[in-house]
N, C-alpha and C positions, 0 to 999 in steps of 0.2 A: 715700141708700141706693145701693149698687153694684148695677147691673143686669148680669146675665150671660145672654147668649143661649144657649139649649140647642141641642145638636147634633140635626139632623134625620136621621131614619132612615126607610126605606121601610115597615118593619113590625117587629113583635117577636113572638117565640114566647111565648105566655102560660104555657107549661110551664116556662120557664126565667127569665122576667122578670116583674116586677110591672108591670102596665099599669093606669093610672088614666084612666078616661074619665068625664066629667061627665054626670050624668043630665040630661035635658031640663029646662030651667028652673033648673038649678043656678047657684050664684053662685061666681065666681072670687074669690080664688085657691083652688086645691085645698087648700093648706096655708098657715097664717099663724102667725108666731111673733114673737119679740122681737129677732131678730138684725138684721144690717145688710145683708143680701143679698136681692135679688129675682132669681129665675130667670124669664126671659121666653121666649116662643115664638121659635124660631129663624127663623120665617118672618114672622109678623105683629106681633111685639113685644108681644103680650098678656102680662100678668103672670100666670104660672101658680102660682108659689110666692113668698111674700113674708115677709120678716122671719126669715130663717134664717141660720145661719152657713155659710160657703163649702162645707164638706165634710159638712154635716149630712144632705143628701139624696143617696142613692146607689142605683144599680141599679133605678131607677124610670123607666118610660116614661109621659109624660103626653100624652094625645091632646088637642090644643088644640080647645076647643069653638067657637072662632071660625073657624079655617081648616081644621080636621080633620086636620092633619099630626101625625105622631108625633115627640115631642121626648124625647131620651135624656139622662139625667143622667150617663151614662158619658163620661169624657173621651176625646178622640180626634177625628180629622178626620171631618167629615160625609161619608157616602157620596154625598150629593147636596145641592145647594143651590138654593133657589128665588129668592133675592135676586139683583138685578142688581149 
């Protein structure tokens, strides 16, 4: 399965973006399907979405329940990066 790191962003406006945040005790991934792509946190590599096709997920921000950072499914360069 191909793993694609998501773009990290500082925050997202819930009035214009869909933001998914896991409830305490929730189980990852947020979404699971039959495709061949996994989207992983751009910081800690946690699998946030599994088994989708490359362009199936769009305009969603996932808040990683492991590290707490905002992961954007929109293409483009990250406004910040926490990895060395």
